[in-house]
C-alpha positions as CSV (number, residue, x, y, z in Angstrom):
1,M,94.6,91.4,130.7
2,A,97.9,93.0,131.5
3,I,98.7,90.0,133.7
4,D,97.9,87.6,130.8
5,K,100.3,89.5,128.5
6,K,103.1,89.4,131.1
7,I,102.6,85.7,131.6
8,I,102.7,85.1,127.8
9,A,105.9,87.2,127.5
10,I,107.6,85.3,130.3
11,A,106.5,82.0,128.7
12,A,107.9,83.1,125.4
13,V,111.2,84.0,126.9
14,A,111.3,80.6,128.7
15,L,110.7,78.8,125.4
16,I,113.5,80.7,123.8
17,V,115.9,79.9,126.6
18,I,114.8,76.3,126.6
19,A,115.2,76.1,122.8
20,G,118.6,77.7,123.1
21,I,119.6,75.1,125.7
22,A,118.2,72.3,123.6
23,T,120.1,73.5,120.5
24,A,123.3,73.8,122.5
25,I,122.9,70.2,123.7
26,V,122.3,69.0,120.1
27,I,125.4,70.8,118.9
28,S,127.4,69.5,121.8
29,N,126.3,66.0,121.1
30,N,127.2,66.2,117.4
31,D,130.5,67.9,117.8
32,S,133.1,65.3,118.8
33,S,136.1,67.7,118.6
34,S,136.5,67.6,122.4
35,E,136.9,63.9,122.7
36,G,137.2,62.7,119.1
37,Y,136.5,59.2,117.8
38,T,138.3,56.4,116.1
39,I,137.9,55.0,112.6
40,V,139.5,51.8,111.2
41,D,140.8,52.0,107.6
42,G,141.1,49.3,105.1
43,S,144.5,48.3,106.2
44,G,143.2,47.7,109.8
45,K,144.9,50.8,111.2
46,E,143.0,52.7,113.9
47,I,143.0,56.4,113.3
48,K,141.9,59.0,115.9
49,V,139.8,61.8,114.4
50,S,139.2,64.9,116.4
51,G,135.9,65.7,114.7
52,P,134.1,65.6,111.3
53,V,136.6,66.1,108.4
54,K,135.5,68.7,105.9
55,S,138.4,68.6,103.5
56,V,140.4,65.7,102.0
57,V,142.7,64.9,99.1
58,T,141.9,61.7,97.2
59,V,144.1,59.3,95.4
60,N,143.3,57.0,92.4
61,T,139.8,56.8,90.9
62,N,137.6,54.7,93.2
63,V,137.8,57.0,96.2
64,P,136.6,60.2,94.5
65,K,133.9,58.2,92.8
66,A,132.8,56.9,96.2
67,M,132.8,60.4,97.6
68,K,130.5,61.6,94.8
69,I,128.1,58.7,95.2
70,L,127.8,59.5,98.9
71,G,127.1,63.2,98.3
72,L,130.5,64.1,99.7
73,D,131.9,65.7,96.5
74,D,132.2,69.1,98.2
75,Y,134.6,67.6,100.7
76,V,137.1,66.7,98.0
77,T,139.7,69.6,98.0
78,G,142.3,67.9,95.9
79,I,142.5,64.9,93.5
80,S,145.7,63.0,92.8
81,N,145.8,60.4,90.1
82,Y,148.2,57.5,90.1
83,S,149.9,57.7,86.7
84,S,151.3,60.5,84.6
85,S,150.2,58.7,81.4
86,N,146.5,59.0,82.1
87,D,146.5,62.0,84.6
88,A,145.2,64.6,82.1
89,K,142.4,62.3,80.9
90,L,141.3,61.5,84.5
91,W,141.4,65.1,85.5
92,E,139.3,66.0,82.4
93,M,136.7,63.5,83.7
94,F,136.8,64.5,87.4
95,H,137.2,68.3,87.1
96,P,133.5,69.1,86.1
97,I,132.3,66.9,88.9
98,F,134.5,68.1,91.8
99,K,134.1,71.9,91.6
100,N,136.1,72.5,94.8
101,A,139.0,70.2,93.9
102,K,142.5,71.2,92.9
103,H,144.5,69.1,90.4
104,M,147.3,67.6,92.5
105,S,150.5,66.1,91.3
106,V,150.4,62.4,90.5
107,T,150.7,60.4,93.7
108,K,154.4,59.5,93.5
109,N,155.2,63.2,93.1
110,M,152.7,64.7,95.5
111,T,154.4,66.4,98.4
112,A,153.4,67.1,102.0
113,E,153.9,70.8,101.3
114,E,151.5,70.7,98.4
115,I,148.8,69.1,100.5
116,S,149.5,71.4,103.5
117,K,148.9,74.5,101.4
118,L,145.3,73.5,101.0
119,G,144.9,73.1,104.8
120,V,144.1,69.4,104.3
121,K,145.0,67.0,107.1
122,Y,143.7,63.7,105.5
123,V,144.7,61.9,102.3
124,I,142.4,59.0,101.3
125,A,144.2,56.4,99.2
126,P,143.8,52.7,98.2
127,V,145.2,50.1,100.6
128,S,148.0,48.6,98.5
129,S,147.6,49.0,94.7
130,M,148.5,52.4,93.4
131,T,148.6,53.9,96.8
132,V,150.8,56.3,98.8
133,S,154.3,54.9,99.4
134,P,155.6,54.4,102.9
135,D,158.2,57.1,102.4
136,K,155.5,59.6,101.3
137,E,153.2,58.6,104.1
138,K,156.0,59.3,106.6
139,A,156.7,62.7,105.1
140,Y,153.0,63.5,105.2
141,A,152.9,62.6,108.9
142,E,155.7,65.0,109.7
143,L,153.4,67.8,108.6
144,G,150.4,66.4,110.5
145,I,148.8,64.8,107.4
146,T,147.2,61.3,107.9
147,V,146.8,58.8,105.1
148,V,143.5,56.8,105.4
149,K,143.6,53.7,103.3
150,L,140.3,52.6,101.7
151,D,139.9,50.6,98.4
152,C,136.2,51.3,97.9
153,F,135.8,48.1,95.8
154,G,135.1,44.4,96.3
155,D,133.4,42.8,99.2
156,K,134.6,45.5,101.6
157,M,133.1,48.4,99.6
158,D,130.0,48.9,101.8
159,E,132.3,49.0,104.9
160,D,134.6,51.5,103.2
161,F,131.7,53.7,102.2
162,K,130.6,53.7,105.9
163,T,134.1,54.7,107.0
164,L,134.0,57.6,104.6
165,L,130.7,58.8,106.0
166,K,132.0,58.5,109.5
167,L,135.2,60.3,108.7
168,C,133.4,63.2,107.0
169,L,130.1,63.5,108.9
170,G,130.9,62.3,112.4
171,E,131.0,59.2,114.6
172,N,127.2,58.8,114.7
173,V,126.7,58.7,111.0
174,E,126.8,55.2,109.5
175,T,124.6,55.6,106.4
176,N,122.7,58.3,104.6
177,D,120.1,58.3,101.8
178,A,122.7,58.4,99.1
179,Y,124.4,55.3,100.6
180,E,121.2,53.4,100.9
181,K,120.2,54.2,97.3
182,Y,123.5,53.0,95.9
183,V,123.7,49.9,98.0
184,K,120.2,48.9,97.0
185,M,120.9,49.4,93.3
186,S,124.2,47.5,93.5
187,N,123.0,44.6,95.7
188,D,119.8,44.1,93.6
189,V,121.9,43.4,90.6
190,I,124.5,41.3,92.4
191,N,121.9,39.2,94.2
192,T,120.0,38.5,91.0
193,V,123.2,37.4,89.2
194,I,124.3,35.1,92.0
195,T,120.8,33.6,92.3
196,K,120.8,32.8,88.6
197,A,124.3,31.5,88.7
198,S,123.5,29.2,91.5
199,S,121.0,27.4,89.3
200,S,123.4,26.9,86.5
201,S,125.6,23.8,86.1
202,T,129.0,25.4,86.2
203,S,130.2,24.5,89.7
204,D,132.6,21.9,88.4
205,K,134.2,24.2,85.8
206,T,137.5,26.0,86.1
207,F,138.8,29.3,84.9
208,L,141.9,31.5,84.8
209,F,141.7,35.2,85.2
210,Y,144.5,37.3,83.7
211,M,145.3,40.8,84.9
212,S,146.7,43.0,82.2
213,G,150.5,43.0,82.1
214,K,150.9,41.3,85.5
215,G,149.8,37.8,85.7
216,F,147.0,35.4,86.7
217,Y,144.8,36.5,89.6
218,N,145.1,34.3,92.7
219,K,142.2,33.1,94.8
220,T,142.9,36.0,97.2
221,S,142.0,38.6,94.6
222,S,138.5,40.2,94.6
223,L,138.0,39.3,90.9
224,S,138.8,35.7,91.6
225,E,136.4,35.7,94.5
226,I,133.7,37.3,92.5
227,T,134.1,34.9,89.6
228,E,133.9,31.9,91.9
229,K,130.5,33.1,93.1
230,I,129.4,32.9,89.4
231,Y,131.4,30.3,87.6
232,G,133.5,27.4,88.7
233,K,136.8,27.5,90.5
234,N,140.1,29.3,89.9
235,A,142.3,26.7,88.2
236,L,145.4,27.9,90.0
237,N,144.0,26.3,93.1
238,S,144.7,22.9,91.6
239,I,148.5,23.5,91.2
240,P,150.3,21.8,94.1
241,N,152.6,24.0,96.2
242,L,151.8,27.2,94.4
243,D,152.0,30.3,96.5
244,L,148.6,31.9,96.3
245,N,148.9,34.4,99.1
246,G,149.5,37.4,96.8
247,V,147.0,38.9,94.4
248,T,148.7,37.6,91.2
249,N,151.2,35.0,90.0
250,S,153.3,36.3,87.1
251,A,152.1,34.6,83.9
252,G,155.6,35.0,82.4
253,S,157.8,33.6,85.1
254,D,159.5,30.3,84.8
255,G,157.6,27.6,86.7
256,I,154.1,29.1,86.5
257,K,154.1,28.9,82.7
258,E,154.9,25.2,82.7
259,Q,152.6,24.4,85.6
260,V,149.6,26.2,84.0
261,I,150.2,24.5,80.6
262,A,150.6,21.1,82.3
263,L,147.5,21.6,84.3
264,D,145.5,22.5,81.2
265,A,146.8,19.4,79.4
266,K,145.6,17.2,82.2
267,T,142.4,18.9,83.2
268,P,141.3,21.5,80.5
269,V,140.6,25.0,81.8
270,D,137.2,25.9,80.6
271,K,137.4,29.7,80.4
272,L,140.0,32.4,80.3
273,F,138.9,35.8,81.5
274,I,141.2,38.8,80.8
275,R,141.0,42.2,82.5
276,G,141.7,44.6,79.7
277,S,143.5,47.9,80.0
278,S,141.9,51.3,79.6
279,K,142.9,51.1,75.9
280,V,140.5,48.2,75.2
281,V,137.4,50.0,73.8
282,D,136.6,48.0,70.7
283,A,137.2,44.7,69.0
284,A,140.4,45.8,67.3
285,S,141.9,47.0,70.6
286,A,140.8,43.8,72.3
287,K,142.7,41.7,69.8
288,A,145.7,44.0,70.1
289,F,145.6,43.7,73.8
290,W,145.8,39.9,73.6
291,S,149.2,40.1,71.8
292,D,150.4,43.5,72.9
293,D,154.2,43.6,73.6
294,K,153.6,45.0,77.2
295,N,150.3,43.5,78.4
296,G,149.5,40.6,76.1
297,L,149.2,37.2,77.5
298,I,150.8,35.4,74.6
299,K,153.8,37.7,75.0
300,Q,154.3,36.1,78.4
301,S,154.5,32.7,76.7
302,E,153.6,31.7,73.1
303,A,152.5,28.3,74.6
304,Y,149.4,30.0,76.0
305,K,148.1,30.0,72.4
306,D,147.5,26.3,72.8
307,L,145.4,26.5,76.0
308,N,142.1,24.6,75.6
309,A,140.1,27.8,76.3
310,V,141.8,29.4,73.3
311,K,141.1,26.5,71.0
312,S,137.4,26.4,72.1
313,N,136.9,30.2,71.8
314,E,136.3,30.6,75.5
315,V,138.5,33.7,75.9
316,Y,136.8,36.9,77.1
317,V,138.3,40.4,77.5
318,L,136.5,42.6,80.0
319,N,136.5,46.4,80.3
320,T,138.8,47.4,83.2
321,N,136.5,50.2,84.5
322,V,133.8,47.8,85.6
323,M,136.1,45.2,87.2
324,S,136.5,47.3,90.4
325,G,135.1,50.3,92.1
326,P,131.4,51.4,92.2
327,L,130.6,49.8,88.9
328,T,131.6,46.3,90.0
329,Y,128.0,45.2,90.0
330,V,128.1,45.5,86.2
331,G,131.2,43.4,86.3
332,Y,129.1,40.6,87.9
333,V,126.7,40.8,84.9
334,L,129.6,40.7,82.4
335,I,131.2,37.6,84.0
336,A,127.9,35.8,84.2
337,E,127.0,36.5,80.6
338,A,130.4,35.4,79.4
339,S,129.7,32.2,81.5
340,G,126.6,31.6,79.5
341,I,124.2,32.8,82.1
342,D,121.3,35.1,80.9
343,T,121.1,37.7,83.6
344,G,118.2,39.6,82.0
345,Y,120.1,42.9,82.3
346,D,120.9,45.5,79.7
347,V,124.5,46.6,80.5
348,S,124.3,49.8,78.5
349,K,121.2,50.8,80.5
350,L,122.8,49.9,83.8
351,I,125.7,52.2,83.1
352,S,123.5,54.9,81.7
353,D,121.4,54.8,84.9
354,Y,124.6,55.0,87.0
355,N,125.8,58.0,85.0
356,K,122.5,59.8,85.3
357,A,122.3,59.2,89.1
358,Y,125.8,60.4,89.9
359,G,126.9,62.7,87.1
360,F,129.6,60.5,85.7
361,D,130.3,59.9,82.0
362,E,131.4,56.3,81.9
363,A,131.4,54.6,78.5
364,T,128.3,52.4,77.9
365,T,129.8,50.3,75.2
366,G,133.0,48.3,74.8
367,M,132.4,46.3,77.9
368,L,133.0,42.7,76.8
369,F,134.7,41.0,73.9
370,G,135.0,37.3,72.9
371,T,137.2,35.4,70.5
372,S,135.7,33.5,67.6
373,D,138.8,32.3,65.8
374,N,141.4,31.0,68.3
375,C,142.0,34.6,69.3
376,N,142.7,35.7,65.8
377,T,139.4,37.6,65.8
378,F,137.6,39.3,68.6
379,K,134.1,40.7,68.6
380,E,132.1,42.8,71.0
381,I,129.4,41.0,73.0
382,I,126.4,43.2,73.4
383,I,124.3,42.4,76.5
384,E,120.8,43.7,76.3
């Protein structure tokens, strides 16, 4: 009997030792700090990471939203917004969600010293629009702070989400349950919209998509690409010798005004989509946006009042919050519905479900407005 107990005791010790060795092996395999690994950010830059990153500062709005969706909100140590005019409002929205995050200076003012005080070595910012300037990026690098550029919107959003997971959780992590849940929810809507759009007779139609205060979106922009999946072709493509390499062409510059008006006179543009600013929340603000001194399209050129889309009441102002970022799939629905395609979705419910799933408080109304009187009157289009 004594022998049996001794054998059992030895066996138990052996199991503990083996378990300890096995645990050590697992930890060793998951800890990449000795060798590190490489991620590729949205700008194509290869970045060497010594091991999983537990603390980051985010820039703009899409990146922190992506972190929350992926269950990485505790990794956000600081949040920097891109404009002093809406900084307080954005912080009011993000502060209850990101409990560990410090309110950083707006991006153009955020210093390397401010970031370094938090012990943070990585700043995650958009690739080009409202991003960290080259001078700031250089100053950050001098204190060992790396800028990782990810847009987290458009067709590369899934890829950007995976890069975030790899950066924060390790080289062997490509997806997690939160990622799979979001991608399914988003793709189900997008695929349904595209399927319904493919059966509509709008492939020979044309559109212009105006970006608030800047100009018409070119074919290289995500919103132009999305719209072409749903409705017709970007009319700018028909203008000979027009440089379409950038994201936009200024609607107010000499040359583009005359060319757009001449094009419309020859081959009428069927629809005019306008990406509204954050101030567009109701019919009155949609109308004001159309003629606003700073952002309004007709302030770029009064001649735009005579576009065929204006005369035929085919002008639509869309909420800026669903035109990029994690709610882009709702943008697909809005563009389709404005194009006369019944998607079968209730936009308010889609956004409510998103808010419930991720703890956001995005507005569920004021998403889409259309003109009924040559842009003298706008009304909200409710999709349910």
